[in-house]
Backbone as CSV, one residue per row, in Angstrom:
resi,resn,N_x,N_y,N_z,CA_x,CA_y,CA_z,C_x,C_y,C_z
1,UNK,91.234,115.600,113.413,92.445,116.085,114.231,93.690,115.362,113.992
2,UNK,94.814,116.219,114.035,96.340,115.254,113.530,96.895,114.551,113.444
3,UNK,97.481,113.276,113.451,98.222,112.316,113.705,99.105,112.734,115.188
4,UNK,99.078,112.369,116.629,99.814,113.050,117.326,101.322,112.564,117.082
5,UNK,102.390,113.437,117.577,103.227,112.696,116.949,104.150,111.340,118.048
6,UNK,104.581,110.769,117.745,105.313,109.932,118.018,105.973,109.545,118.941
7,UNK,106.755,111.296,118.494,108.517,111.079,119.644,108.076,111.745,121.173
8,UNK,108.979,110.708,122.171,108.749,111.190,122.940,107.735,110.165,123.821
9,UNK,107.920,110.577,125.538,107.607,109.589,126.044,105.715,109.409,125.490
10,UNK,105.621,110.779,125.434,103.510,110.891,125.270,103.457,110.482,124.461
11,UNK,104.096,110.680,123.351,103.069,110.435,121.733,103.825,108.537,121.957
12,UNK,104.376,107.656,122.881,104.554,106.456,122.962,103.915,106.003,123.164
13,UNK,103.201,106.697,125.032,102.317,106.381,125.635,100.968,106.721,124.689
14,UNK,101.028,107.343,124.120,99.434,107.858,123.211,99.402,106.417,122.079
15,UNK,100.387,106.061,121.327,100.489,105.184,120.052,100.140,104.067,120.526
16,UNK,100.952,103.472,121.899,100.715,102.287,122.301,99.241,101.954,123.259
17,UNK,98.842,102.590,124.094,97.040,102.677,124.612,96.597,102.693,124.150
18,UNK,95.666,103.687,122.384,95.538,103.693,121.855,95.373,102.445,120.363
19,UNK,96.564,101.778,120.811,96.592,100.538,119.928,95.134,99.533,120.076
20,UNK,96.196,99.682,121.854,95.091,98.855,122.565,93.636,98.906,122.770
21,UNK,92.937,99.455,122.553,91.622,100.426,122.729,91.351,99.125,121.316
22,UNK,91.960,100.557,120.215,91.441,99.984,118.821,91.715,97.766,118.386
23,UNK,92.085,97.406,118.890,92.646,96.288,118.584,91.952,95.497,119.726
24,UNK,90.666,96.330,120.536,90.372,95.372,120.974,90.702,93.876,122.714
25,UNK,91.970,94.711,122.907,92.597,94.503,124.160,91.689,95.032,125.417
26,UNK,91.225,95.824,125.515,90.573,96.211,126.377,88.729,96.521,125.718
27,UNK,87.635,95.760,126.482,86.481,95.576,125.814,85.783,96.741,126.615
28,UNK,84.957,97.697,125.624,83.724,98.704,125.383,83.367,98.322,127.052
29,UNK,83.767,99.609,127.831,83.160,100.010,128.775,84.723,99.667,130.664
30,UNK,85.309,98.264,130.090,86.326,98.266,131.096,86.823,99.021,131.737
31,UNK,87.247,99.485,132.776,87.813,100.239,133.646,88.997,100.209,133.135
32,UNK,89.858,102.030,133.045,91.228,101.718,132.915,92.060,101.916,134.461
33,UNK,93.037,101.686,134.495,93.579,102.133,136.017,95.185,102.901,136.258
34,UNK,95.171,104.093,135.658,96.457,105.261,135.167,96.987,103.987,136.301
35,UNK,97.459,103.978,137.446,98.671,103.753,138.345,98.789,102.227,138.138
36,UNK,97.912,101.058,137.365,98.796,100.251,136.706,99.823,100.808,135.734
37,UNK,99.132,101.515,134.628,100.077,101.656,133.415,101.099,102.547,133.666
38,UNK,100.849,103.202,135.085,102.632,104.120,135.431,103.199,103.267,135.459
39,UNK,103.145,102.030,136.309,103.915,101.006,136.434,104.446,100.606,135.187
40,UNK,103.755,99.685,134.919,103.923,99.168,133.279,104.549,99.346,131.987
41,UNK,103.742,100.930,132.134,104.761,101.041,131.284,106.075,102.237,131.755
42,UNK,106.215,102.024,132.191,107.616,102.995,133.810,107.326,104.423,133.070
43,UNK,106.640,104.789,132.699,105.882,106.188,133.247,105.432,107.124,134.029
44,UNK,105.619,108.520,134.113,105.068,109.288,135.453,103.750,109.228,135.053
45,UNK,102.565,109.699,135.987,101.813,110.350,136.179,101.013,110.883,135.142
46,UNK,102.218,112.116,135.286,101.021,113.248,134.400,101.686,113.162,132.755
47,UNK,102.310,111.652,132.137,102.176,111.198,130.928,101.399,110.330,130.921
48,UNK,100.919,108.952,131.410,99.619,108.572,131.459,98.552,109.489,131.374
49,UNK,98.362,110.202,132.051,96.917,111.532,132.280,97.080,111.928,131.104
50,UNK,98.145,112.042,130.322,97.955,113.106,128.898,97.925,111.770,128.113
51,UNK,98.069,110.842,128.483,97.885,109.610,126.539,96.561,109.855,127.490
52,UNK,96.079,109.735,128.241,93.817,109.354,128.364,93.347,110.519,127.854
53,UNK,94.486,111.743,128.269,93.280,113.109,127.756,93.565,113.114,126.136
54,UNK,94.211,112.565,125.429,94.649,112.381,123.750,93.435,111.397,123.891
55,UNK,93.635,110.818,124.045,92.552,109.328,123.508,91.348,109.406,124.005
56,UNK,90.487,110.368,125.166,89.333,110.798,124.982,89.363,111.959,123.933
57,UNK,89.945,112.622,123.770,89.989,113.821,122.396,89.919,113.156,121.175
58,UNK,89.998,111.727,121.566,89.683,110.829,119.550,88.350,110.415,120.096
59,UNK,88.205,109.983,121.539,86.578,109.091,121.608,86.876,107.949,121.893
60,UNK,87.991,108.147,122.113,88.189,106.679,122.916,87.898,105.788,124.067
61,UNK,87.763,107.191,125.234,87.502,106.546,126.469,87.103,107.828,126.914
62,UNK,87.228,107.880,128.262,85.902,108.507,129.058,86.138,109.052,130.529
63,UNK,85.532,109.767,131.380,85.932,109.330,132.986,84.845,109.903,133.184
64,UNK,84.875,109.329,134.383,83.624,109.998,134.860,83.640,109.732,136.224
65,UNK,82.725,110.670,137.241,83.471,110.631,139.050,82.872,109.879,139.248
66,UNK,83.729,108.745,140.154,83.619,107.411,141.044,82.824,106.379,140.243
67,UNK,83.472,106.540,138.622,83.626,105.348,137.925,85.052,104.916,137.217
68,UNK,85.730,106.874,137.251,87.255,106.343,136.421,87.480,106.657,135.269
69,UNK,88.320,106.306,134.521,88.418,105.994,133.092,88.094,104.990,132.447
70,UNK,86.989,104.852,131.665,86.559,104.021,130.669,86.885,103.564,129.290
71,UNK,86.671,102.756,128.515,86.472,102.268,127.746,85.969,102.822,126.598
72,UNK,85.909,103.703,125.779,84.063,103.374,125.192,83.828,103.197,124.214
73,UNK,82.928,102.883,123.160,81.617,101.914,122.428,82.087,102.294,120.839
74,UNK,83.110,100.971,121.002,83.214,101.402,118.737,82.563,102.513,117.986
75,UNK,80.998,102.429,118.729,79.821,103.831,117.890,80.326,105.129,118.541
76,UNK,81.145,105.385,119.446,81.562,107.199,120.266,83.058,107.613,119.656
77,UNK,83.772,106.520,119.192,84.572,106.556,118.574,84.975,107.125,117.192
78,UNK,85.586,108.698,117.444,86.074,109.404,115.908,86.737,108.727,114.680
79,UNK,85.841,107.785,114.401,86.850,106.448,113.383,87.651,107.566,112.276
80,UNK,87.449,108.883,111.962,88.029,109.628,110.939,89.328,110.385,111.341
81,UNK,89.853,110.189,112.307,90.800,110.509,113.210,92.430,109.590,112.989
82,UNK,92.794,110.399,112.365,93.871,109.559,111.263,94.735,108.624,112.528
83,UNK,94.691,108.991,113.522,95.380,108.310,114.893,94.728,106.756,114.909
84,UNK,93.103,106.704,114.821,92.539,105.995,114.479,92.127,105.270,113.315
85,UNK,92.428,105.834,112.662,92.337,105.444,111.491,93.584,104.518,111.152
86,UNK,95.227,105.523,111.699,96.022,103.997,111.648,96.377,102.885,112.000
87,UNK,95.036,103.293,113.675,95.146,102.026,114.707,94.924,101.197,113.983
88,UNK,93.927,101.469,113.604,92.621,99.840,112.932,93.367,99.184,111.603
89,UNK,94.018,100.403,110.408,95.031,99.694,109.311,96.382,98.910,110.212
90,UNK,97.253,99.404,111.749,97.839,98.137,111.812,97.315,96.868,112.746
91,UNK,95.681,96.790,113.232,95.398,96.072,113.843,94.437,95.282,112.351
92,UNK,94.594,95.253,111.652,94.410,94.225,110.496,92.438,94.578,110.115
93,UNK,92.296,95.647,109.966,90.817,96.820,109.482,90.877,97.227,108.187
94,UNK,91.792,96.633,107.356,91.708,97.571,106.005,90.948,97.267,105.807
95,UNK,90.276,95.826,104.835,89.601,95.484,104.028,88.365,96.512,104.475
96,UNK,87.591,96.715,105.449,86.511,97.476,105.463,87.230,98.840,105.141
97,UNK,87.977,98.964,105.839,88.310,100.790,105.489,88.736,101.343,104.500
98,UNK,88.904,100.193,103.756,89.466,100.945,102.208,88.779,100.428,101.590
99,UNK,87.836,99.844,101.619,86.492,99.232,100.819,85.066,101.080,101.408
100,UNK,84.895,101.121,102.406,84.190,102.447,102.699,84.778,103.853,102.412
101,UNK,86.243,103.768,102.288,86.564,104.764,101.440,86.898,105.163,100.254
102,UNK,86.617,103.336,100.210,86.705,104.124,98.416,84.666,104.803,97.680
103,UNK,83.226,104.048,98.684,83.151,104.040,98.416,82.431,105.932,98.641
104,UNK,83.152,105.989,99.607,82.787,107.329,99.638,83.343,108.254,98.532
105,UNK,85.079,108.402,98.228,85.482,108.779,97.319,84.124,108.813,96.298
106,UNK,83.906,107.173,95.227,83.094,107.661,94.206,82.105,108.685,94.556
107,UNK,81.450,108.771,95.727,80.006,109.770,96.221,80.837,111.698,95.962
108,UNK,81.684,111.627,96.667,81.839,112.817,96.908,82.785,114.074,95.678
109,UNK,84.186,113.064,94.962,84.546,113.278,94.945,84.287,113.708,92.794
110,UNK,84.238,112.720,92.685,83.104,113.174,90.816,82.875,114.647,91.283
111,UNK,81.656,114.835,92.028,81.134,115.658,92.222,81.261,116.853,92.329
112,UNK,82.739,116.752,93.398,82.842,118.535,93.739,84.138,118.565,92.107
113,UNK,84.023,117.469,91.672,85.222,117.680,90.310,84.548,119.051,89.212
114,UNK,82.860,118.279,89.419,81.809,118.994,88.052,81.659,120.534,89.150
115,UNK,82.019,120.198,90.224,81.847,121.661,90.382,82.605,122.749,90.399
116,UNK,84.408,122.000,90.674,85.091,123.164,90.180,85.818,122.709,89.314
117,UNK,84.875,122.331,88.136,85.329,122.622,86.695,84.464,124.314,86.322
118,UNK,83.101,123.959,86.735,82.752,125.865,86.645,82.898,126.223,87.222
119,UNK,83.133,126.477,88.439,83.530,127.372,89.360,85.411,127.894,89.465
120,UNK,86.369,126.941,89.489,86.778,127.785,89.678,88.257,128.760,90.123
121,UNK,88.492,129.456,89.941,89.148,130.480,90.172,90.666,130.077,89.612
122,UNK,91.679,130.777,88.702,92.429,131.049,88.731,93.642,130.581,90.030
123,UNK,93.429,131.125,91.238,93.829,130.734,92.429,94.025,128.768,92.481
124,UNK,92.495,128.368,92.153,92.356,127.170,92.362,93.309,126.789,91.557
125,UNK,93.454,126.727,90.262,93.945,125.550,89.872,95.967,126.220,89.519
126,UNK,96.063,126.941,89.937,97.068,127.367,90.643,98.073,126.520,91.453
127,UNK,96.684,125.838,92.131,97.270,125.504,93.750,96.896,123.446,93.340
128,UNK,96.070,123.606,92.622,96.087,122.060,91.569,97.447,121.750,90.680
129,UNK,97.530,122.648,90.452,99.271,122.914,89.345,99.831,122.038,90.480
130,UNK,99.991,123.100,91.489,101.324,122.930,92.156,101.703,121.422,92.868
131,UNK,100.322,121.399,93.000,100.389,119.974,93.912,101.241,119.219,93.098
132,UNK,100.150,119.349,91.406,100.600,118.397,90.754,101.882,118.561,90.480
133,UNK,102.668,119.397,90.554,104.418,119.667,90.131,104.756,118.978,91.092
134,UNK,104.544,119.213,92.554,104.930,118.046,93.587,104.688,116.545,93.681
135,UNK,103.997,115.975,92.947,103.741,114.987,92.684,104.889,114.096,91.905
136,UNK,104.959,115.317,90.697,105.552,114.334,90.112,107.155,114.265,90.332
137,UNK,107.939,116.065,91.517,109.106,116.174,91.478,108.485,114.886,92.746
138,UNK,108.617,113.850,93.264,108.204,113.250,94.993,109.236,112.509,94.421
139,UNK,108.720,111.828,92.595,109.741,109.971,92.411,109.651,108.802,93.773
140,UNK,110.368,108.490,94.426,110.251,107.591,95.554,110.564,107.859,96.162
141,UNK,110.454,109.464,96.679,109.888,109.703,97.890,108.600,109.688,98.402
142,UNK,108.410,108.146,99.452,106.340,107.890,99.479,105.464,109.038,100.397
143,UNK,106.660,109.843,101.498,106.515,110.761,102.371,105.351,112.040,101.114
144,UNK,106.545,112.654,100.319,106.513,113.537,99.711,105.380,113.547,98.633
145,UNK,105.285,112.045,98.396,104.081,111.422,96.987,102.911,111.876,98.139
146,UNK,102.559,110.895,99.035,101.440,111.213,100.173,101.083,112.687,100.431
147,UNK,101.711,113.747,100.817,101.648,115.338,100.697,100.744,116.249,99.477
148,UNK,101.937,115.741,98.662,100.839,116.424,96.760,100.347,115.632,96.987
149,UNK,99.931,114.551,97.058,98.411,113.846,96.575,97.468,114.450,97.634
150,UNK,97.389,113.974,98.877,96.650,114.867,99.732,96.299,116.413,99.507
151,UNK,97.197,117.648,98.571,97.135,118.528,98.500,96.220,118.798,97.816
152,UNK,96.470,117.849,96.835,95.339,117.711,95.546,94.372,117.343,95.480
153,UNK,93.845,116.305,96.296,92.446,116.118,96.854,92.233,117.398,98.025
154,UNK,92.981,118.241,98.726,91.823,119.030,99.447,91.803,120.462,98.668
155,UNK,92.779,120.560,97.515,92.807,121.470,96.243,91.503,121.565,95.435
156,UNK,91.322,120.077,95.304,89.790,119.513,94.353,88.725,120.330,95.160
157,UNK,88.752,120.054,96.267,87.652,119.758,96.707,87.232,121.148,97.361
158,UNK,88.176,122.518,97.526,88.145,123.814,97.888,87.596,124.345,96.420
159,UNK,88.350,123.894,95.571,87.644,124.182,94.021,86.510,124.133,93.852
160,UNK,85.744,124.256,94.486,84.111,123.302,94.369,83.296,124.164,94.972
161,UNK,83.869,125.197,95.732,83.507,126.491,96.559,82.667,126.547,96.888
162,UNK,81.713,125.035,97.971,81.048,125.059,98.111,80.968,124.394,99.830
163,UNK,81.393,125.178,100.843,81.721,125.115,102.338,81.429,124.270,102.716
164,UNK,80.355,123.332,102.325,79.670,121.805,103.249,81.156,120.868,102.808
165,UNK,81.103,120.932,101.260,81.589,119.997,100.090,83.229,120.125,101.008
166,UNK,83.943,121.224,101.212,85.115,121.907,101.761,85.686,121.053,102.991
167,UNK,84.453,121.043,103.933,85.196,120.632,105.859,84.764,118.659,105.534
168,UNK,84.199,117.761,103.967,84.812,117.039,104.135,86.456,116.574,103.508
169,UNK,87.241,117.781,103.698,88.682,117.477,103.586,89.075,116.908,104.694
170,UNK,88.097,116.860,105.891,88.377,115.829,106.944,88.473,114.799,106.738
171,UNK,87.966,114.383,106.100,86.651,113.184,106.007,87.749,112.436,105.355
172,UNK,88.034,112.729,104.149,88.611,112.517,102.611,90.188,113.010,103.220
173,UNK,90.869,113.197,104.365,92.163,113.473,103.844,92.743,112.290,105.158
174,UNK,92.424,112.078,106.251,92.306,111.401,106.716,92.610,110.011,106.809
175,UNK,91.010,109.561,106.154,91.733,108.597,105.114,92.206,108.170,104.606
176,UNK,91.965,108.796,103.373,92.840,108.876,102.214,94.228,108.892,102.406
177,UNK,95.048,109.783,103.661,96.541,109.549,104.043,96.592,108.280,104.754
178,UNK,96.138,107.913,105.398,96.162,106.694,105.517,96.390,105.177,104.782
179,UNK,95.372,105.444,103.807,95.325,104.852,102.555,96.600,104.546,101.930
180,UNK,97.408,105.648,101.477,98.347,106.210,101.203,99.330,105.425,101.414
181,UNK,99.350,105.546,102.554,100.767,105.149,103.982,100.567,103.337,103.060
182,UNK,99.057,102.784,103.574,99.104,101.232,103.414,99.405,100.905,101.848
183,UNK,99.219,101.661,100.985,99.682,101.315,99.841,101.181,101.606,99.772
184,UNK,101.630,102.196,99.942,103.260,101.925,100.254,103.799,101.443,100.994
185,UNK,103.621,100.766,102.320,104.393,100.001,102.664,104.003,98.421,102.058
186,UNK,103.971,98.445,101.244,104.202,97.324,100.882,105.032,97.091,99.911
187,UNK,105.928,98.163,99.143,107.705,98.080,99.155,107.229,97.797,97.829
188,UNK,106.297,97.561,97.167,106.112,97.522,95.194,106.174,99.209,94.483
189,UNK,106.286,98.462,93.075,106.390,99.852,92.473,105.023,100.154,91.917
190,UNK,104.345,101.113,91.894,102.858,101.277,91.936,102.674,102.433,90.703
191,UNK,101.980,101.842,89.746,101.723,102.832,88.533,101.896,104.948,89.304
192,UNK,102.785,105.596,88.548,102.654,107.163,88.538,101.682,107.321,88.244
193,UNK,101.295,107.952,89.684,99.701,108.459,90.058,99.741,109.982,88.671
194,UNK,100.863,110.512,88.761,100.443,111.927,87.863,99.434,111.831,86.990
195,UNK,100.020,111.461,86.027,99.262,111.476,84.718,97.628,111.727,84.747
196,UNK,97.325,110.892,85.284,95.706,110.826,86.474,95.160,111.689,86.946
197,UNK,95.877,112.488,87.322,95.827,113.612,88.237,96.029,114.552,87.245
198,UNK,96.545,114.638,86.267,96.913,116.018,84.705,95.695,115.529,84.360
199,UNK,94.960,114.890,84.083,93.638,114.349,83.060,92.610,115.388,84.141
200,UNK,92.673,115.154,85.125,91.777,115.958,86.046,91.968,117.137,85.916
201,UNK,92.994,117.932,86.626,93.285,118.967,85.854,93.101,120.037,84.550
202,UNK,93.677,118.914,83.917,93.051,119.486,82.404,91.439,119.657,81.996
203,UNK,90.757,118.544,82.996,89.610,119.057,82.781,89.174,120.550,83.034
204,UNK,89.561,119.981,84.298,88.948,121.481,85.456,89.680,122.572,84.914
205,UNK,90.485,123.093,83.925,90.936,123.750,83.490,90.205,124.410,82.471
206,UNK,89.899,123.999,81.551,88.441,123.413,80.529,87.173,123.709,80.892
207,UNK,87.363,124.096,81.914,85.801,123.676,82.292,84.991,122.456,81.379
208,UNK,85.190,121.619,81.788,84.540,120.499,81.261,84.329,119.979,82.684
209,UNK,83.068,120.060,82.838,82.248,119.369,83.831,81.907,117.549,84.259
210,UNK,81.490,117.360,83.019,81.412,116.039,83.026,82.588,115.161,82.685
211,UNK,83.531,115.461,81.712,85.046,115.161,81.623,86.394,114.749,82.799
212,UNK,85.456,116.575,83.522,86.334,116.164,85.047,85.882,114.954,85.953
213,UNK,84.421,114.774,85.987,83.958,114.186,86.846,84.453,112.571,86.136
214,UNK,84.878,112.329,84.828,84.235,111.174,84.327,86.098,110.899,84.523
215,UNK,87.250,112.100,84.777,88.436,111.814,84.734,89.343,111.561,86.498
216,UNK,88.128,112.144,87.095,87.814,111.697,88.513,87.630,110.184,88.706
217,UNK,86.360,109.875,88.663,86.445,108.446,87.904,87.419,107.344,87.992
218,UNK,87.946,107.411,86.615,89.079,106.873,86.068,90.309,106.606,87.140
219,UNK,90.349,108.250,87.956,91.373,107.885,88.907,90.999,106.522,89.944
220,UNK,89.866,107.114,90.005,89.129,105.906,91.967,89.294,104.836,91.499
221,UNK,89.039,104.663,90.634,89.051,103.043,89.598,90.381,102.495,89.665
222,UNK,91.390,103.123,89.505,92.549,102.470,89.417,92.804,102.556,91.433
223,UNK,92.874,103.735,92.002,93.248,103.330,93.491,92.514,102.548,94.510
224,UNK,91.100,102.556,93.413,90.609,101.147,94.347,90.908,99.283,94.100
225,UNK,91.613,99.714,92.556,92.629,98.102,91.795,93.850,98.140,92.453
226,UNK,94.032,99.846,92.895,95.555,99.621,94.379,95.304,99.138,95.296
227,UNK,93.936,99.825,95.968,94.188,98.693,97.540,93.275,97.579,97.329
228,UNK,92.953,96.916,96.232,92.219,95.725,96.236,94.018,94.399,96.302
229,UNK,94.776,95.159,95.088,96.140,94.274,96.165,96.578,94.156,96.794
230,UNK,96.535,95.437,97.458,96.369,95.606,98.748,95.831,94.513,100.015
231,UNK,94.830,94.591,99.849,93.977,93.246,99.915,94.001,91.769,99.523
232,UNK,94.240,92.187,98.357,94.668,90.587,98.306,96.417,89.644,98.798
233,UNK,97.185,90.761,99.085,98.254,90.602,99.094,98.233,90.490,100.773
234,UNK,97.477,91.496,101.813,97.192,90.544,103.136,96.626,89.280,103.459
235,UNK,95.371,88.913,102.759,95.019,87.526,102.637,96.244,86.590,102.486
236,UNK,97.137,86.818,101.875,98.019,85.600,101.565,98.285,84.966,102.778
237,UNK,98.487,83.625,102.623,99.347,82.811,103.702,101.078,83.269,103.911
238,UNK,101.281,83.847,105.160,102.741,83.788,105.573,102.901,82.531,105.127
239,UNK,104.829,82.569,105.015,105.897,81.757,104.815,105.699,80.690,105.859
240,UNK,105.043,79.316,105.651,104.760,78.448,106.814,103.811,78.501,107.862
241,UNK,102.709,79.010,106.938,101.919,79.329,107.718,101.149,78.338,106.978
242,UNK,99.796,78.270,107.232,98.237,77.563,106.600,97.256,78.713,105.869
243,UNK,96.621,78.649,104.654,95.813,79.986,104.786,94.408,79.461,105.203
244,UNK,93.366,80.665,105.249,92.136,79.970,106.285,91.340,80.459,104.896
245,UNK,90.252,79.051,104.084,88.994,79.516,103.679,88.512,80.183,103.646
């Protein structure tokens, strides 16, 4: 599911209430009273109802006759929803999420690159090339760089011409977009990702299946190094604070 727009009262209410659920401010099974939220947030009944409806679609809450609205167990959340991913990152759950994403990508993307090398069409190669051009042109524009990165990895999955792999784009790109934003938010200078992506495309165009997989693994190793750097910065003690052992 795409991120819910943050603009307007509806969007603000969704992000506020979704964040509360993910942060554990409301325990699983806890009842949510819409009338209390109306007063607390200073919004209408319609705004609260819409916000809870959106959270229901994301698996965070449910409503039952005679029971009302309540928080669902984490096992029932749509963990691949881009908002749920982002709320978890903001809640400090980045270590587990980034590690899980890294494992998933190592399983899926080299295999997709192998198939793409064997099966890609001229249109697939063109789409990968366009994403690569956009990546190179993004320079310091974080959102443009993220969009280009996601386009490249969607195109890679599509070029495998395996319908089930193509459906994995929902898994990978939602998580990858959240990961990219977390990395860019650190504000440091990061290595230009364009050459490594270009190496993948070069091997795919040459129909070199193993070379494509190897180039993808090299990119993923670099991405994991970036993620580990983010995790290390998150673990550093804040000024004036104490470091936990």
